[in-house]
CHARMM-style PDB file with segment names, atoms N, HN, CA, C and O in Angstrom:
ATOM      1  N   THR     1       0.839  -1.187   0.000  1.00  0.00      PROA
ATOM      2  CA  THR     1       0.000   0.000   0.000  1.00  0.00      PROA
ATOM      3  C   THR     1       0.881   1.246   0.000  1.00  0.00      PROA
ATOM      4  O   THR     1       1.877   1.316   0.720  1.00  0.00      PROA
ATOM      5  N   VAL     2       0.504   2.222  -0.812  1.00  0.00      PROA
ATOM      6  HN  VAL     2      -0.306   2.166  -1.397  1.00  0.00      PROA
ATOM      7  CA  VAL     2       1.241   3.486  -0.854  1.00  0.00      PROA
ATOM      8  C   VAL     2       0.837   4.325   0.351  1.00  0.00      PROA
ATOM      9  O   VAL     2      -0.350   4.533   0.600  1.00  0.00      PROA
ATOM     10  N   ASN     3       1.822   4.803   1.093  1.00  0.00      PROA
ATOM     11  HN  ASN     3       2.787   4.634   0.890  1.00  0.00      PROA
ATOM     12  CA  ASN     3       1.581   5.653   2.255  1.00  0.00      PROA
ATOM     13  C   ASN     3       1.363   7.097   1.829  1.00  0.00      PROA
ATOM     14  O   ASN     3       0.399   7.740   2.243  1.00  0.00      PROA
ATOM     15  N   LYS     4       2.295   7.610   0.976  1.00  0.00      PROA
ATOM     16  HN  LYS     4       3.078   7.087   0.640  1.00  0.00      PROA
ATOM     17  CA  LYS     4       2.149   8.965   0.456  1.00  0.00      PROA
ATOM     18  C   LYS     4       3.085   9.183  -0.713  1.00  0.00      PROA
ATOM     19  O   LYS     4       3.992   8.389  -0.963  1.00  0.00      PROA
ATOM     20  N   ILE     5       2.852  10.266  -1.421  1.00  0.00      PROA
ATOM     21  HN  ILE     5       2.115  10.911  -1.217  1.00  0.00      PROA
ATOM     22  CA  ILE     5       3.726  10.668  -2.521  1.00  0.00      PROA
ATOM     23  C   ILE     5       4.701  11.695  -1.980  1.00  0.00      PROA
ATOM     24  O   ILE     5       4.310  12.658  -1.320  1.00  0.00      PROA
ATOM     25  N   LEU     6       5.977  11.478  -2.269  1.00  0.00      PROA
ATOM     26  HN  LEU     6       6.294  10.696  -2.805  1.00  0.00      PROA
ATOM     27  CA  LEU     6       7.025  12.349  -1.745  1.00  0.00      PROA
ATOM     28  C   LEU     6       7.409  13.468  -2.705  1.00  0.00      PROA
ATOM     29  O   LEU     6       7.676  14.590  -2.276  1.00  0.00      PROA
ATOM     30  N   SER     7       7.440  13.169  -4.001  1.00  0.00      PROA
ATOM     31  HN  SER     7       7.223  12.257  -4.350  1.00  0.00      PROA
ATOM     32  CA  SER     7       7.852  14.162  -4.990  1.00  0.00      PROA
ATOM     33  C   SER     7       7.467  13.660  -6.373  1.00  0.00      PROA
ATOM     34  O   SER     7       6.911  12.574  -6.531  1.00  0.00      PROA
ATOM     35  N   HSD     8       7.778  14.476  -7.362  1.00  0.00      PROA
ATOM     36  HN  HSD     8       8.230  15.358  -7.233  1.00  0.00      PROA
ATOM     37  CA  HSD     8       7.517  14.063  -8.736  1.00  0.00      PROA
ATOM     38  C   HSD     8       8.580  14.629  -9.660  1.00  0.00      PROA
ATOM     39  O   HSD     8       9.277  15.583  -9.314  1.00  0.00      PROA
ATOM     40  N   GLN     9       8.694  14.038 -10.828  1.00  0.00      PROA
ATOM     41  HN  GLN     9       8.127  13.264 -11.109  1.00  0.00      PROA
ATOM     42  CA  GLN     9       9.550  14.521 -11.908  1.00  0.00      PROA
ATOM     43  C   GLN     9       8.702  14.542 -13.163  1.00  0.00      PROA
ATOM     44  O   GLN     9       7.916  13.627 -13.408  1.00  0.00      PROA
ATOM     45  N   GLY    10       8.863  15.579 -13.951  1.00  0.00      PROA
ATOM     46  HN  GLY    10       9.502  16.322 -13.752  1.00  0.00      PROA
ATOM     47  CA  GLY    10       8.087  15.683 -15.172  1.00  0.00      PROA
ATOM     48  C   GLY    10       6.815  16.476 -14.937  1.00  0.00      PROA
ATOM     49  O   GLY    10       6.589  17.016 -13.854  1.00  0.00      PROA
ATOM     50  N   SER    11       5.996  16.534 -15.963  1.00  0.00      PROA
ATOM     51  HN  SER    11       6.179  16.095 -16.843  1.00  0.00      PROA
ATOM     52  CA  SER    11       4.765  17.310 -15.860  1.00  0.00      PROA
ATOM     53  C   SER    11       3.605  16.580 -16.527  1.00  0.00      PROA
ATOM     54  O   SER    11       3.783  15.675 -17.341  1.00  0.00      PROA
ATOM     55  N   HSD    12       2.440  17.007 -16.153  1.00  0.00      PROA
ATOM     56  HN  HSD    12       2.295  17.742 -15.492  1.00  0.00      PROA
ATOM     57  CA  HSD    12       1.191  16.471 -16.688  1.00  0.00      PROA
ATOM     58  C   HSD    12       1.178  14.942 -16.577  1.00  0.00      PROA
ATOM     59  O   HSD    12       1.762  14.393 -15.643  1.00  0.00      PROA
ATOM     60  N   SER    13       0.543  14.268 -17.484  1.00  0.00      PROA
ATOM     61  HN  SER    13       0.068  14.714 -18.242  1.00  0.00      PROA
ATOM     62  CA  SER    13       0.409  12.813 -17.365  1.00  0.00      PROA
ATOM     63  C   SER    13       1.702  12.059 -17.682  1.00  0.00      PROA
ATOM     64  O   SER    13       1.748  10.835 -17.555  1.00  0.00      PROA
ATOM     65  N   ASP    14       2.751  12.777 -18.094  1.00  0.00      PROA
ATOM     66  HN  ASP    14       2.713  13.770 -18.198  1.00  0.00      PROA
ATOM     67  CA  ASP    14       4.057  12.144 -18.310  1.00  0.00      PROA
ATOM     68  C   ASP    14       4.887  12.076 -17.029  1.00  0.00      PROA
ATOM     69  O   ASP    14       5.996  11.541 -17.043  1.00  0.00      PROA
ATOM     70  N   ALA    15       4.373  12.605 -15.938  1.00  0.00      PROA
ATOM     71  HN  ALA    15       3.472  13.040 -15.927  1.00  0.00      PROA
ATOM     72  CA  ALA    15       5.128  12.678 -14.683  1.00  0.00      PROA
ATOM     73  C   ALA    15       5.311  11.292 -14.061  1.00  0.00      PROA
ATOM     74  O   ALA    15       4.515  10.376 -14.263  1.00  0.00      PROA
ATOM     75  N   LYS    16       6.393  11.189 -13.301  1.00  0.00      PROA
ATOM     76  HN  LYS    16       7.040  11.933 -13.138  1.00  0.00      PROA
ATOM     77  CA  LYS    16       6.650  10.020 -12.471  1.00  0.00      PROA
ATOM     78  C   LYS    16       6.650  10.516 -11.023  1.00  0.00      PROA
ATOM     79  O   LYS    16       7.057  11.643 -10.744  1.00  0.00      PROA
ATOM     80  N   PHE    17       6.192   9.670 -10.115  1.00  0.00      PROA
ATOM     81  HN  PHE    17       5.861   8.754 -10.341  1.00  0.00      PROA
ATOM     82  CA  PHE    17       6.014  10.058  -8.726  1.00  0.00      PROA
ATOM     83  C   PHE    17       6.821   9.159  -7.805  1.00  0.00      PROA
ATOM     84  O   PHE    17       6.801   7.936  -7.935  1.00  0.00      PROA
ATOM     85  N   LYS    18       7.533   9.785  -6.870  1.00  0.00      PROA
ATOM     86  HN  LYS    18       7.549  10.779  -6.764  1.00  0.00      PROA
ATOM     87  CA  LYS    18       8.276   9.034  -5.865  1.00  0.00      PROA
ATOM     88  C   LYS    18       7.309   8.743  -4.732  1.00  0.00      PROA
ATOM     89  O   LYS    18       6.827   9.655  -4.060  1.00  0.00      PROA
ATOM     90  N   VAL    19       7.032   7.459  -4.526  1.00  0.00      PROA
ATOM     91  HN  VAL    19       7.424   6.718  -5.072  1.00  0.00      PROA
ATOM     92  CA  VAL    19       6.062   7.068  -3.513  1.00  0.00      PROA
ATOM     93  C   VAL    19       6.742   6.368  -2.343  1.00  0.00      PROA
ATOM     94  O   VAL    19       7.735   5.657  -2.501  1.00  0.00      PROA
ATOM     95  N   LEU    20       6.173   6.594  -1.172  1.00  0.00      PROA
ATOM     96  HN  LEU    20       5.367   7.172  -1.043  1.00  0.00      PROA
ATOM     97  CA  LEU    20       6.604   5.920   0.049  1.00  0.00      PROA
ATOM     98  C   LEU    20       5.578   4.847   0.364  1.00  0.00      PROA
ATOM     99  O   LEU    20       4.401   5.138   0.578  1.00  0.00      PROA
ATOM    100  N   TRP    21       6.037   3.606   0.390  1.00  0.00      PROA
ATOM    101  HN  TRP    21       6.993   3.370   0.216  1.00  0.00      PROA
ATOM    102  CA  TRP    21       5.162   2.484   0.707  1.00  0.00      PROA
ATOM    103  C   TRP    21       5.079   2.327   2.220  1.00  0.00      PROA
ATOM    104  O   TRP    21       5.966   2.783   2.942  1.00  0.00      PROA
ATOM    105  N   THR    22       4.035   1.693   2.695  1.00  0.00      PROA
ATOM    106  HN  THR    22       3.315   1.322   2.109  1.00  0.00      PROA
ATOM    107  CA  THR    22       3.890   1.483   4.136  1.00  0.00      PROA
ATOM    108  C   THR    22       5.033   0.645   4.698  1.00  0.00      PROA
ATOM    109  O   THR    22       5.304   0.701   5.898  1.00  0.00      PROA
ATOM    110  N   SER    23       5.702  -0.122   3.859  1.00  0.00      PROA
ATOM    111  HN  SER    23       5.482  -0.167   2.885  1.00  0.00      PROA
ATOM    112  CA  SER    23       6.854  -0.925   4.284  1.00  0.00      PROA
ATOM    113  C   SER    23       8.098  -0.073   4.516  1.00  0.00      PROA
ATOM    114  O   SER    23       9.075  -0.537   5.104  1.00  0.00      PROA
ATOM    115  N   GLY    24       8.057   1.191   4.046  1.00  0.00      PROA
ATOM    116  HN  GLY    24       7.264   1.568   3.569  1.00  0.00      PROA
ATOM    117  CA  GLY    24       9.216   2.072   4.164  1.00  0.00      PROA
ATOM    118  C   GLY    24      10.010   2.189   2.876  1.00  0.00      PROA
ATOM    119  O   GLY    24      10.857   3.075   2.756  1.00  0.00      PROA
ATOM    120  N   ASN    25       9.758   1.319   1.914  1.00  0.00      PROA
ATOM    121  HN  ASN    25       9.070   0.599   2.012  1.00  0.00      PROA
ATOM    122  CA  ASN    25      10.436   1.389   0.623  1.00  0.00      PROA
ATOM    123  C   ASN    25       9.968   2.606  -0.158  1.00  0.00      PROA
ATOM    124  O   ASN    25       8.841   3.067   0.017  1.00  0.00      PROA
ATOM    125  N   LYS    26      10.833   3.122  -1.016  1.00  0.00      PROA
ATOM    126  HN  LYS    26      11.749   2.747  -1.158  1.00  0.00      PROA
ATOM    127  CA  LYS    26      10.502   4.237  -1.899  1.00  0.00      PROA
ATOM    128  C   LYS    26      10.766   3.808  -3.331  1.00  0.00      PROA
ATOM    129  O   LYS    26      11.820   3.249  -3.634  1.00  0.00      PROA
ATOM    130  N   THR    27       9.805   4.071  -4.216  1.00  0.00      PROA
ATOM    131  HN  THR    27       8.949   4.525  -3.970  1.00  0.00      PROA
ATOM    132  CA  THR    27       9.965   3.746  -5.629  1.00  0.00      PROA
ATOM    133  C   THR    27       9.334   4.846  -6.481  1.00  0.00      PROA
ATOM    134  O   THR    27       8.537   5.654  -6.005  1.00  0.00      PROA
ATOM    135  N   TRP    28       9.720   4.846  -7.751  1.00  0.00      PROA
ATOM    136  HN  TRP    28      10.368   4.190  -8.138  1.00  0.00      PROA
ATOM    137  CA  TRP    28       9.143   5.784  -8.714  1.00  0.00      PROA
ATOM    138  C   TRP    28       8.093   5.057  -9.531  1.00  0.00      PROA
ATOM    139  O   TRP    28       8.335   3.961 -10.035  1.00  0.00      PROA
ATOM    140  N   LEU    29       6.919   5.674  -9.661  1.00  0.00      PROA
ATOM    141  HN  LEU    29       6.722   6.564  -9.251  1.00  0.00      PROA
ATOM    142  CA  LEU    29       5.838   5.085 -10.449  1.00  0.00      PROA
ATOM    143  C   LEU    29       5.292   6.111 -11.429  1.00  0.00      PROA
ATOM    144  O   LEU    29       5.222   7.299 -11.112  1.00  0.00      PROA
ATOM    145  N   PRO    30       4.905   5.663 -12.612  1.00  0.00      PROA
ATOM    146  CA  PRO    30       4.283   6.584 -13.572  1.00  0.00      PROA
ATOM    147  C   PRO    30       2.870   6.950 -13.131  1.00  0.00      PROA
ATOM    148  O   PRO    30       2.238   6.242 -12.346  1.00  0.00      PROA
ATOM    149  N   TYR    31       2.402   8.058 -13.650  1.00  0.00      PROA
ATOM    150  HN  TYR    31       2.915   8.632 -14.287  1.00  0.00      PROA
ATOM    151  CA  TYR    31       1.068   8.560 -13.312  1.00  0.00      PROA
ATOM    152  C   TYR    31      -0.016   7.503 -13.495  1.00  0.00      PROA
ATOM    153  O   TYR    31      -0.895   7.362 -12.644  1.00  0.00      PROA
ATOM    154  N   GLY    32       0.041   6.771 -14.582  1.00  0.00      PROA
ATOM    155  HN  GLY    32       0.754   6.886 -15.272  1.00  0.00      PROA
ATOM    156  CA  GLY    32      -0.981   5.775 -14.867  1.00  0.00      PROA
ATOM    157  C   GLY    32      -1.147   4.709 -13.799  1.00  0.00      PROA
ATOM    158  O   GLY    32      -2.220   4.120 -13.671  1.00  0.00      PROA
ATOM    159  N   GLU    33      -0.094   4.455 -13.030  1.00  0.00      PROA
ATOM    160  HN  GLU    33       0.778   4.933 -13.134  1.00  0.00      PROA
ATOM    161  CA  GLU    33      -0.164   3.428 -11.993  1.00  0.00      PROA
ATOM    162  C   GLU    33      -0.702   3.955 -10.667  1.00  0.00      PROA
ATOM    163  O   GLU    33      -1.073   3.174  -9.791  1.00  0.00      PROA
ATOM    164  N   ILE    34      -0.746   5.276 -10.518  1.00  0.00      PROA
ATOM    165  HN  ILE    34      -0.445   5.911 -11.230  1.00  0.00      PROA
ATOM    166  CA  ILE    34      -1.245   5.821  -9.248  1.00  0.00      PROA
ATOM    167  C   ILE    34      -2.425   6.776  -9.422  1.00  0.00      PROA
ATOM    168  O   ILE    34      -2.914   7.346  -8.447  1.00  0.00      PROA
ATOM    169  N   ALA    35      -2.877   6.947 -10.650  1.00  0.00      PROA
ATOM    170  HN  ALA    35      -2.480   6.483 -11.442  1.00  0.00      PROA
ATOM    171  CA  ALA    35      -3.943   7.916 -10.938  1.00  0.00      PROA
ATOM    172  C   ALA    35      -5.194   7.676 -10.104  1.00  0.00      PROA
ATOM    173  O   ALA    35      -5.909   8.626  -9.783  1.00  0.00      PROA
ATOM    174  N   HSD    36      -5.468   6.445  -9.752  1.00  0.00      PROA
ATOM    175  HN  HSD    36      -4.888   5.673 -10.013  1.00  0.00      PROA
ATOM    176  CA  HSD    36      -6.686   6.099  -9.017  1.00  0.00      PROA
ATOM    177  C   HSD    36      -6.545   6.211  -7.500  1.00  0.00      PROA
ATOM    178  O   HSD    36      -7.529   6.049  -6.778  1.00  0.00      PROA
ATOM    179  N   LEU    37      -5.334   6.488  -7.008  1.00  0.00      PROA
ATOM    180  HN  LEU    37      -4.535   6.620  -7.594  1.00  0.00      PROA
ATOM    181  CA  LEU    37      -5.096   6.484  -5.561  1.00  0.00      PROA
ATOM    182  C   LEU    37      -5.441   7.822  -4.906  1.00  0.00      PROA
ATOM    183  O   LEU    37      -5.190   8.887  -5.469  1.00  0.00      PROA
ATOM    184  N   HSD    38      -6.011   7.747  -3.723  1.00  0.00      PROA
ATOM    185  HN  HSD    38      -6.215   6.881  -3.266  1.00  0.00      PROA
ATOM    186  CA  HSD    38      -6.380   8.953  -2.978  1.00  0.00      PROA
ATOM    187  C   HSD    38      -5.144   9.776  -2.601  1.00  0.00      PROA
ATOM    188  O   HSD    38      -5.229  10.997  -2.475  1.00  0.00      PROA
ATOM    189  N   VAL    39      -4.004   9.117  -2.422  1.00  0.00      PROA
ATOM    190  HN  VAL    39      -3.935   8.124  -2.525  1.00  0.00      PROA
ATOM    191  CA  VAL    39      -2.798   9.862  -2.053  1.00  0.00      PROA
ATOM    192  C   VAL    39      -2.385  10.843  -3.150  1.00  0.00      PROA
ATOM    193  O   VAL    39      -1.701  11.827  -2.871  1.00  0.00      PROA
ATOM    194  N   LEU    40      -2.789  10.588  -4.378  1.00  0.00      PROA
ATOM    195  HN  LEU    40      -3.345   9.788  -4.604  1.00  0.00      PROA
ATOM    196  CA  LEU    40      -2.488  11.520  -5.462  1.00  0.00      PROA
ATOM    197  C   LEU    40      -3.290  12.809  -5.274  1.00  0.00      PROA
ATOM    198  O   LEU    40      -2.762  13.903  -5.473  1.00  0.00      PROA
ATOM    199  N   THR    41      -4.545  12.684  -4.897  1.00  0.00      PROA
ATOM    200  HN  THR    41      -4.974  11.795  -4.736  1.00  0.00      PROA
ATOM    201  CA  THR    41      -5.369  13.857  -4.588  1.00  0.00      PROA
ATOM    202  C   THR    41      -4.758  14.640  -3.434  1.00  0.00      PROA
ATOM    203  O   THR    41      -4.710  15.869  -3.469  1.00  0.00      PROA
ATOM    204  N   ASP    42      -4.291  13.931  -2.414  1.00  0.00      PROA
ATOM    205  HN  ASP    42      -4.330  12.932  -2.385  1.00  0.00      PROA
ATOM    206  CA  ASP    42      -3.632  14.582  -1.271  1.00  0.00      PROA
ATOM    207  C   ASP    42      -2.394  15.349  -1.728  1.00  0.00      PROA
ATOM    208  O   ASP    42      -2.166  16.476  -1.289  1.00  0.00      PROA
ATOM    209  N   TYR    43      -1.605  14.751  -2.596  1.00  0.00      PROA
ATOM    210  HN  TYR    43      -1.791  13.835  -2.952  1.00  0.00      PROA
ATOM    211  CA  TYR    43      -0.394  15.388  -3.112  1.00  0.00      PROA
ATOM    212  C   TYR    43      -0.741  16.642  -3.912  1.00  0.00      PROA
ATOM    213  O   TYR    43      -0.087  17.675  -3.767  1.00  0.00      PROA
ATOM    214  N   PHE    44      -1.761  16.552  -4.747  1.00  0.00      PROA
ATOM    215  HN  PHE    44      -2.292  15.712  -4.865  1.00  0.00      PROA
ATOM    216  CA  PHE    44      -2.203  17.723  -5.511  1.00  0.00      PROA
ATOM    217  C   PHE    44      -2.631  18.853  -4.573  1.00  0.00      PROA
ATOM    218  O   PHE    44      -2.331  20.017  -4.837  1.00  0.00      PROA
ATOM    219  N   GLU    45      -3.320  18.528  -3.491  1.00  0.00      PROA
ATOM    220  HN  GLU    45      -3.564  17.582  -3.276  1.00  0.00      PROA
ATOM    221  CA  GLU    45      -3.747  19.545  -2.525  1.00  0.00      PROA
ATOM    222  C   GLU    45      -2.548  20.243  -1.911  1.00  0.00      PROA
ATOM    223  O   GLU    45      -2.561  21.463  -1.743  1.00  0.00      PROA
ATOM    224  N   ILE    46      -1.517  19.489  -1.575  1.00  0.00      PROA
ATOM    225  HN  ILE    46      -1.507  18.498  -1.711  1.00  0.00      PROA
ATOM    226  CA  ILE    46      -0.290  20.065  -1.011  1.00  0.00      PROA
ATOM    227  C   ILE    46       0.351  21.033  -2.004  1.00  0.00      PROA
ATOM    228  O   ILE    46       0.867  22.082  -1.619  1.00  0.00      PROA
ATOM    229  N   LEU    47       0.312  20.670  -3.282  1.00  0.00      PROA
ATOM    230  HN  LEU    47      -0.107  19.817  -3.595  1.00  0.00      PROA
ATOM    231  CA  LEU    47       0.900  21.514  -4.326  1.00  0.00      PROA
ATOM    232  C   LEU    47      -0.005  22.689  -4.712  1.00  0.00      PROA
ATOM    233  O   LEU    47       0.433  23.609  -5.403  1.00  0.00      PROA
ATOM    234  N   GLY    48      -1.243  22.657  -4.277  1.00  0.00      PROA
ATOM    235  HN  GLY    48      -1.599  21.910  -3.716  1.00  0.00      PROA
ATOM    236  CA  GLY    48      -2.177  23.721  -4.611  1.00  0.00      PROA
ATOM    237  C   GLY    48      -2.763  23.609  -6.002  1.00  0.00      PROA
ATOM    238  O   GLY    48      -3.132  24.610  -6.616  1.00  0.00      PROA
ATOM    239  N   ILE    49      -2.846  22.374  -6.499  1.00  0.00      PROA
ATOM    240  HN  ILE    49      -2.546  21.560  -6.000  1.00  0.00      PROA
ATOM    241  CA  ILE    49      -3.455  22.140  -7.813  1.00  0.00      PROA
ATOM    242  C   ILE    49      -4.622  21.173  -7.642  1.00  0.00      PROA
ATOM    243  O   ILE    49      -4.757  20.536  -6.597  1.00  0.00      PROA
ATOM    244  N   ASN    50      -5.466  21.064  -8.672  1.00  0.00      PROA
ATOM    245  HN  ASN    50      -5.355  21.582  -9.521  1.00  0.00      PROA
ATOM    246  CA  ASN    50      -6.605  20.166  -8.517  1.00  0.00      PROA
ATOM    247  C   ASN    50      -6.630  19.006  -9.508  1.00  0.00      PROA
ATOM    248  O   ASN    50      -7.492  18.133  -9.408  1.00  0.00      PROA
ATOM    249  N   ASN    51      -5.707  18.980 -10.454  1.00  0.00      PROA
ATOM    250  HN  ASN    51      -5.006  19.689 -10.535  1.00  0.00      PROA
ATOM    251  CA  ASN    51      -5.643  17.823 -11.349  1.00  0.00      PROA
ATOM    252  C   ASN    51      -4.306  17.768 -12.073  1.00  0.00      PROA
ATOM    253  O   ASN    51      -3.497  18.692 -11.993  1.00  0.00      PROA
ATOM    254  N   ILE    52      -4.094  16.672 -12.776  1.00  0.00      PROA
ATOM    255  HN  ILE    52      -4.752  15.922 -12.842  1.00  0.00      PROA
ATOM    256  CA  ILE    52      -2.809  16.384 -13.419  1.00  0.00      PROA
ATOM    257  C   ILE    52      -2.449  17.411 -14.488  1.00  0.00      PROA
ATOM    258  O   ILE    52      -1.267  17.625 -14.755  1.00  0.00      PROA
ATOM    259  N   SER    53      -3.431  18.043 -15.097  1.00  0.00      PROA
ATOM    260  HN  SER    53      -4.391  17.869 -14.880  1.00  0.00      PROA
ATOM    261  CA  SER    53      -3.137  19.015 -16.153  1.00  0.00      PROA
ATOM    262  C   SER    53      -2.440  20.261 -15.618  1.00  0.00      PROA
ATOM    263  O   SER    53      -1.853  21.017 -16.392  1.00  0.00      PROA
ATOM    264  N   HSD    54      -2.497  20.487 -14.305  1.00  0.00      PROA
ATOM    265  HN  HSD    54      -2.974  19.873 -13.677  1.00  0.00      PROA
ATOM    266  CA  HSD    54      -1.825  21.635 -13.699  1.00  0.00      PROA
ATOM    267  C   HSD    54      -0.444  21.295 -13.135  1.00  0.00      PROA
ATOM    268  O   HSD    54       0.258  22.181 -12.646  1.00  0.00      PROA
ATOM    269  N   LEU    55      -0.054  20.040 -13.197  1.00  0.00      PROA
ATOM    270  HN  LEU    55      -0.624  19.320 -13.594  1.00  0.00      PROA
ATOM    271  CA  LEU    55       1.232  19.612 -12.644  1.00  0.00      PROA
ATOM    272  C   LEU    55       2.370  20.047 -13.556  1.00  0.00      PROA
ATOM    273  O   LEU    55       2.366  19.756 -14.752  1.00  0.00      PROA
ATOM    274  N   THR    56       3.339  20.744 -12.985  1.00  0.00      PROA
ATOM    275  HN  THR    56       3.342  20.981 -12.013  1.00  0.00      PROA
ATOM    276  CA  THR    56       4.504  21.172 -13.760  1.00  0.00      PROA
ATOM    277  C   THR    56       5.782  20.691 -13.118  1.00  0.00      PROA
ATOM    278  OT1 THR    56       6.868  20.957 -13.632  1.00  0.00      PROA
TER     279      THR     56
END
């Protein structure tokens, strides 16, 4: 299970996200693999955006 998103590289739907798993591991995942997760919405809120089209 993904605990939270730590950072990202890239923009829009081409972005990759550094995720922290509940196990403590960190990995990079493409947008398509996490688009459905609530933690992505949480990450967008932290950045002050409301969807992937605003990610830079």
